[in-house]
N, C-alpha and C positions, 0 to 999 in steps of 0.2 A: 406840345399838347398836355403832357403831364410834367409835373415838376421834376427836374433832373435829380434833385436830392431824394425825392420820393422813389423814383425808379431805382436809384442807386441803392437805397436802403432795402427795397424789396428784393432786388436781384442778389444782394449780398447776405440776405437773411439766412441764418443757420438753424432756425427752429420754427416750428409751426405756430407757436404762441406769438412770436413777433409778427408773423404774417397776419395772424388773426387780428391782432390789435391794430395793425396798419390798415387792414381792410375795414374794420369797424369805424375807425376815425374817418377814413375817406368817405364811406357811405353816409356817415352822419352829416358830413359837410354837403354831400351831393343831393341826398334825398331826405335828409332829416329823419333818420330812423328812430323808432321808440324802443323796439325790442328786436334783437338780432342774435342768432346763434349759429354755430357750426355743429352739425350732427353727423356722427359716424354710424352707418347702418351695421347692425350686428348680424354676422352671417348665420343663416338658417333659423333666425329667431323672428323675422318680420317685425323688428322693432329697432329703434335707434338709441344712441347714447350721446348726450350733449358733451362735447369736448371743450368748446369755448363759447362764451355767452356775454351779452351786454344787455342791460335792462332786465326785464322780467318775461322772457319768452315762455311759451307753453312747453311743458315737459313732453319729450318725444313719446313717452309711454301713453299719452292721450291720443296720439295719432291713430286713426283706424288702420287695420291691416291693408285695406285697399289703397291707402296712400302710398305705401312702399312698393306695391305692385305697379301703381300708376307712374310714380316718379322714376322707376328703374328703366323706363323706355327712353329717357332723355340722356343727352351727353353734354359735355362742357361747352361745345360750340353752340348749343341752343340758347345760351344766355340766360337772363332772368325769365323764369316761367311763372305766370300768375296762376294761383290755385283755382281761379274762377273758370279756367278752361278745362278743368278735370271733367271727364265724361262718365267716370265710374263712380257710382254712389255719391253724387255731388252733394246730397243733403248732409253728408257726414262732415263736410268741410265748412259749413256755415259758421261754425264757432270761430273760424279764423278771420272773418271779414266783418267790417263795419261800413257804414255809409261813406262813399267817396274814398274808401281806403281798400287796399288790396294787400294780400300776402303773397310773396314771391319765393320761388325756389331756384337755386343755382347749383349746378353740379360742379363742385370744386375738383373732385377726384373720382374718376370712373373706374378705379381699381376694382377688379371683380371680387377680390376677397373681402374688401370693406369699402363700399362706396361712401363718399363724403359729400354732404350737401350744406350749402349756405341757405338759411331760411330767414328772410326779412319780413317781419310781421307789421301789418297796419301802417303802411306808408302811402302817401298821396300818389295815386296812379298817374296824375298829371305830371308830378315832378319826375317820376320814373320815365314817363314818355319823353319829357324834355331832355333828361339826362341821356337817354338812349339816342335820341336824334342828334344830340351834341357830341356823341361818341365818348361821353364821360364814363359810361359803364364798360367801355372796352378794357378798362383797368382790371375788371374781373378776370378777363382772360389771362392777363399778365400774372395776377395773383395765383390763378389756378395752375398755370404752367410752372411757376416757382414751387407751389405747394406739391405738385406731383414729382418734381425733381427732388425736393427734399425727402419726400416719402421714399423714392427709389434709392437715394443715397443712404438714408437711415437703414433701409432693408439690406442694402448691400453691405453696410458696415456690420449689421448684425450677423449676416451670413459669413462674412470674413472672420468675425470674432468666434462664431460657433465652429468654423473650420479650424481656426487656430487652437481653440480649446480641445477639439477632437484630436488634432495632430499632436498636441502636447501630451494628451492622455495616451495616444498610441505609442509615442516615443518613450514615455515613461514605462508603459507595459512591455515594450520591446526590450528596453534596458533591463527591467526586472527579470524578464524571461532569459535574457542573455546571462545575467548573473545566476539565475536558477540553473541554467544548463551547466555553467562552470561549477556551481556548487554540487550538482549531481555527479559531474566528473570527479570532483574532489571526494564525494562520498564513495564512489567506486574505488578510487585510489586508496582511501583509508581502509576500506574493506579488505583490499588485497594486502595492505601492510599489516593489519592486525589478524589476518586469517590463520597464521601459523605460530601462535605463541607456544612456549614450552608447557605452560600450565594455565589452568583456569584463572589463577590469581593474577598472572601476568596479563591475561585478557581483560580482567576487571580494570586494572590500572591503565592499560592501553586505551580502553574505551573511554574512561573518564578524561584522560588527557587529550584524546583526539577530539572529543566534543568541545573542549575548552580551547585548545591551541590551534586546531586546524579548521574546525567548523566555526570558530569565532564567538562562542558563547562565554559569558562571564564566569559562571561557576557551574559545576556538575558533580554529581555523586551517583554511584551505582548501588542500589539496594536490592537485596534478594528476599523474596517472599517465602514465608513458611506458612502455608495455608492451614496445616494441621494445628499449629500452635497459635494461629491467627496473630502473627507478628512478622516483623521484617527486620533484617540485620544489615549493617553496613559493610562495605568492602573498602572502597577508596572514595574520598570526597575532595572538596576544595575549601580552603580557609578564606578569611575575609580579604586577603591580599592576592588571592588567585593561585596559591600554591597547593600542590597535591598533599593530602593528609591521609594517614591510615586510620580507618574507622571500623576495623574488624571487631573491636570491643563493644560496639554499640548495638543495641537491640531495642525495638520499640513495638508497642501494641498497635494493632491496626486502627483502633478507635481514635488514635491521635492524628490520623489523616483527615483532610477535609472531606466532607460528604461527597463532593463531586469526584474526588479521586477514588473513594471506596466504590462508588457506583460504577465507575469506569473499569475497575479491576474485576468486578464480579459480573457485570453485564456483558463484557467481552465485545462491545461494538466499536469503541474508540481505542486507537493506539496512542493518541496524543491528547492530553488535556492541559489547557492553559488557563490559569486564573489571573486576571488583571487586578491591580491594586491589592495584592495579597501581602500579608506579613512575611518577611524573609528571616530565616533562622540560621544560626550557627551554633552547633552543639546544644540544641534545644533552647537557645536564647534568641529573642527577637532582636534583629540588628538593623532593620529598615523595612521599606515597603517598595514593591514593584511587581512585575509579573513573575509567577512561579509555574513551572510546567512539570508534567509527569509523562515521560516517554516509556510506554509499557512494552516489555519484552515478553513474547508468548511462544509457547510450544503447542501449536494448534490451539486448542481451547484452554490449555493450562497456562497460567501466568508464571513466568520465571522470576520476574522482578521488574525493576524500572530504573531509568536514569532520571534523576531529579535535576532540574535546571532553574536558574534565575538570572536576573540582570542587576545584581547588587552593586557591582563595581562601576559599570559605565551607564547603567540605567537606560540603555537603548531599547526601543520597542521591538517586538518580534513581528516579522512580516508573514504574510500568508505563504510566500515562497520558502521562507525559513522553516515554516511548519511542515510543508511538503518534504523539504530536504530532511528534516528530522524523522519524519515517518519512514522515509526510504532507508535512512541510516538504521533506524530501529529494526526494520524488517531484516536487513542484512546482518546486523549484529545478533539478532535472535537465531538466525540460521547458523552463524559461526559459533555462537555459544552452545547450541544444541550439539553440533558436530564435535566441538572441542570437549564437551562434557562426555559424550559417548566415547571419544578416543581416550580420554583420561581414564574413564571407567574400565575400558577394555585393557589398557596398559596395566592398570592396577590389578585387574583380575588375572591377567597373564603373569605379572610379576609375583603375585601372591601364590598362584598355582605352581609356578616354578619353584618358589621358595619352599612351599609346604611339601611339594612332591619329592623333594630330596630327602625327606625324613623317612626313617625306616620303622619307627615305633610311634605309638599314639602319644607317648610322653614327649618325644622329640617334636611331633607335630604341634602340640600345645605350646611348647616353648617358642618354636618358630613363629607361631601365630601371634603370641604376645609381643615378641620382639618386632615383628613386621608392623603390627598395629601401632606401636609407639613411635617407631622410627620413620615409617612411610605414610601412615594415614593421619598423623597429627593428633592422635588421641593421648590425653594426659596419662591415664592409667587404664590398664586392661587386664582382665583375668579370665581364665577358662576353667570351668567346673564340669566334670564328667558326671553322668547320671545313668540310671538303667532305663529299660524300656517302659517301666511303670512310673518313672520319675519319683522314686521314693527317697532319694538322698542327693546330696551335692558333694562331690569329691574334688578337692583342690588339686591342681596340677602346677601351673606356673601363673604368676601374677606380678603385681607391681607394688613396691612399698611406697611410703608417703613421700620419698624423695624422687620417685620415678624410676627406680632401678628394677630390672627384671629379677624376680626372686622365686625360689622353690617354695610352693605352698601346698605340697603334697600332704603335709601334716593336717591340713584342714579337712574335716569331714563332719557332716551334720545332716540331720533330717532337713527337709525343706523349711527355710526360714519363713515365718508367718509375716510376710511383708507384702504390701500392695503391689509393688513392682514385680515380684516373683509370680504372684497370682495372675497379673496381667500378661506376663511373658508366656505362662502356660496356656492362657486363653487365646493368645495370638501367636502361635508357633511360627518361626521364621520371619517374624516382623519385629522391628525395633520399637520397644515401648520405653517410655521415659517419664521421669518426674523432675520438676524444677523447684529450686529453692527449698531443698530438703537436706537433712543431715547426710553426710558422706561417712561411710563406715570403713574401718580396716581392722580385721580380727575382732569383730563385735564391738569395737570402740568408735565413738564419733570423733572424726579427725577434721571435719570442716563442713561447709555448706556449699551447695551448688546443684548441678543436675546429675542425675544417675540414669543410665540407660542399660537395658538388658534385652537379650533375645535368646529364645530357646531353639536349639537346632534339632530338627527332626528329619528322619529319612523320608523317602518318597511314600512309604507306607504309613507314615505318621508316628513311628516309634521315636521317642525322645532319645537324644544322644548326648547333648551337652548344653551348658549355658555360657554365654559370653556376657561379662559385666564390664561397664566402662563408666568413667566419671571425669570431671574437670577440676580435680582438687588442686592441681599445680598452677596452670596458666589462667584458669577461670574463663576460658573462651566459651562463647555461646554454642549451644547445640543447634546447628543449622540443618535445614532440610537436606542439603547436599551431604553433610557429614552422616546423617542418618541413612541416606541411600548408600553411601560408601560402606558403612558398617554392615548393612543388610546384604550387599553383594559379596563382601568379604566373608561374611558368615556362611553364605551359600557355598563358596569355594571350600571353606573349612569343613563344612558338612561332608562334602564329597571326599575330601582327602581323609577325614577321620574314618569315614566308612570304609574306604579302600585300605587304609593302614590297619584298621582293626581286623579287617578280613585277612590281611597278610599275616598278622600276628597269630591268627587262629589256624594257619595253614597246617601245622603239624597235628593238631587234634581234630580238625574238621576238613580233612583233605577232600572228601567227596563233595561236601557242601561248597568248598572253595572252587572245585572244578566246575560245578554248575554256575557259580557266580562268575567265574572267568568266562565261561561260554556265553552267559547272558551279556556280560560287559563287552565281549568280543563282537557279539551280534550288534549291540548298540553302537559300538565303534564302527563296525562295517556299514551300518545304516547311516551313521553320521558321515562316513567317508563317501558313501554313495550320494548322500545329499550334498556334500561339499563338491563332489564331481559335477553334479547337476548344476549347482550354483556357479561353479567355475565356468561352465559353458553357457551361462545365461546372462543376458544384458540386464542389469538391475533396474533400469528405468522402464524399458518396454516389455520385459519378461519374455523377449524373443531370444533366439540364440545369438551368440556373439561370434567373433572371428574364430575363437577356439572351437566352437560348435561346428563352424563351417570347415575348419581344418579336420575335425573328427570325421565329418561326412566324406570329405575328399579322401581321407586315409582309408576309410572303409571301401571306397570305390577302387582305389589303387591296389589294395590287398587282394581283391578278387580278380584273378587273371583269366577271366572268361574269354573264350576265343570268338564267341558269337558277337555280331554287331548289335548294339543297342542305341536307342535314341536318348541323347542327353540335351537338356535345355537349361539355359541360365536366364533368369529374369532379374533385372536390376530396377529398383524403384527409387526415385529421388523426389523429395518434397519440393514443390515449386516455391521459389522466393522465401525459403524458410528463414534466411538471415533477416529479411525485412519483417517477417512475423515476429522474430525475437525482439527486433528493435522497436516494433510497434506495441507489443503486448508484454514484453519482458520475458526473461528466461524461465520464470516459474510457469507462466502460461505456455511457453514453448515446450517445457517438459510435459505438461498436461496434454498438449496436442500430440507429442510423440507417443505418449502412453495410449491415447485413443487410436492413433494410427496403428500402433503395435497390436492393440486388441483386434482390430479389423484384420490385419495380416495374419494374426495367430488363428483366427477363425477359418480363414481361407486355407491356411497351411494344414490345419487339422483335417479339413474336408479332403485335401489332396494327399494326406498322409506323408507330408514333407515337413521340412524345418525351415522356417524363415529366419534369416540372420541379419542382425544390424551390423553393417561393416563400416559405417561412418556416422557422422553427426546426424544427417537426415537421409542416409542412403541404406537401402535394404536389398538383400539378395536371396533368391530362392532357386535351388538346384532341383530340377525336375527330371525324373528318369522314366523312360518308356512312355512318352506322350508325343504325338506327332505335332507338326507345326500348327495345325488348326486348333488343336486342343490347348497348346501353349498360348496362342494368340487370344483365344477365348478366356483363358485364365488371366492373362494380362489385362484384358479389358474389364473383367470382373473386379480385379484389384483396383483399377483406376476409378470405375464408377462407384464402387463401394465407399471409397474414401471421399469422393466428391459428394455422394448422397449423405454422408455423415454430417455435412453442413457445419464444419468447424469454421467459424467466422474468421476471415482474413481480408481486411479492408485494403491491404497493399498488394494483393494478388491480381494486379491489372484490373479488369472489369468483372472478374468472376465473383468476388465478394466472399468466397469460401476457400478453404484449403484444398489444393489439388496436387496431383503427382504426375510426373512423367515416367513412362515405363519403356525400357529398352530390353529386347530379348533376342536370343539366338538359339537355333536348334541344329544339332548335328548328329549323325549316326556313325559311331566308331566302336571298336572293341575297347574293353576296359583297360587292357594293357597299353593301348594307344591314347588313353584319356589325357588331355592337357588342359588343365583349368585356366591357365593364363590365356590360351587362345580363345576359349569361351568368354572369359571376362572381357578381353579387348574387343571382341565382336559385339557383345551386349553393351559395353560402354560406348562404343561408336554409335550404336543405334539410339542409346539414351541421349547422347550428345545431340544427335540430329533431331530427335523428338523435342528436346528443349529449344533448339535453335529454330524449329518450325512453329513455335508459339506455346509450347508446354501444354500440360493437361491432355496428353495424347499418348498412344502406344506406338511403337515402331519396332519391327523385326529387322535383323541384320540382313543386308543384301550387298551385292557388289556395288550397287549405286550408292548405298550408305557409306561404304568404305571410301569411295571416290570423293564424296562430299566431305567426309572427315579429313 
């Protein structure tokens, strides 16, 4: 019926254009078409778009809307449909027809998303009738079938490709997340490794080398910010070949930073700023171009400094996961730095206090202070000048010569020198004032240029005691914020020791005054000891009692050997799934949650005139005296509901969504001399275990049934 070659070509066609051309050629031979086109209906627009055409067919935009509604009722099996049979608004179709000619429509594809029509314009209806009767137009069904198959194949291919693209993206994301997880484990490992350096300087070096060698970045440097001087100084950095360099001698003004970095430092919103295509520097000289980053280290809202990074060596881009890793590392490093700085300051204060306290006279104290400052604090030259309460003169004691040796300067005495730094020190007692790039004096002679610092020591009542003067004549090292803080704290210790020593020297002539001073200091010491005793029994995080507090309560019970029976109850509280909470929100949020729970427990304990104690990571205990079982049960329920109503979000706490606790308690009546805390604890612990086993977020008292379950 149809040529074998034609059928073979049609059935093997791989695109719609070939089918359209084959169809146009065939219809031209069969019915002598003038204009013919294939139109695809646009979804939801009631208009069509010509996809293939021959001749000069009418543009589909000229078709009335009624045409699309009318033709939508037909299907492929209906064959060629003459427009003359249209019953809806037929007068709008007259533009398609001429005398003895007809326009026909054939549904090539009835796909609901985009129906496709063949429109044959102005053909002899007699030829169409003849071709239909001779089955010549059955070829349209073959074309339509192949057309629909091609469309389905193309859509399937598109879907497969989209699926493959999504799968590739998912695999890439999964791979990156796996790398990120490993990187975060590495960050935690590094934090442990660098958490216990001997000094802050070692921490600076460890941090720079860890970023480079373990986190895999090309170059890094640690800079410390001095906001008062509006400058920053170096510690350790990386040269052009990736080796660690000592850059303690460097100091730069803040205005030398990029504007984005300055904004990040002072706005306090971002902890990591990355600049792409930025100039890369080494010792102030441009050496290339790449990305440059600032990882800011903060103590709450105060900026400590930052780690500067770039990709000068390998020129590798920085990924979003690397940025998250850096932010996590920066947060941990900030905490370690703050703790280490506090530890170092405390050790320094302790060492200086021990050193100074060994002295028996004011003169010995001054010599010890100068020696300690030069040998332990890293100050080039230091001198101590005594003065009276009216600050009318400066009397030399011990100081440092131009070679850095400790020398006796008791020969020096003068009225207050008319210098700006002295006036500033008097205006800001107990604070370190300084001048930079100024002449450095020794015995009224200029011996060099650099910075000079001074602080005036005063008593708690504001009486002036002495002056401390320091400079950098010998090593020319910069005056950092850290060094100023160390000098300030050292001066505070020196003030206390000078006051005490001066009082000791006046013991023979001011015995009564000394006795009053001793009593006052004894009282202060007693208050300090009482405060220390309180602090020793307090959990620093939750402000509840600790195990020592619990032992103190138990000791008080055991000391009282009353023979009458009393009711004793022990309530144990355990936070549900707290390990999952820490995993989900991090240990910082975990500490915050513990503090909030501690606050609730403290309020309840205050109302009961008892002491809640934290006896484990997330376990708390309350020993209650002279309350019956109903009262203890009500108290336990109040604890549970209060914490649940606090609404601390906990997404991993099963289906509850908030932080909850399980409570176990036990009540017994015994004499105080028969009191056994271990028995109470075991009973309450069994009740707590059973409460957690039964679903958590509940209270349970100890019974024999509970013991059997346990």
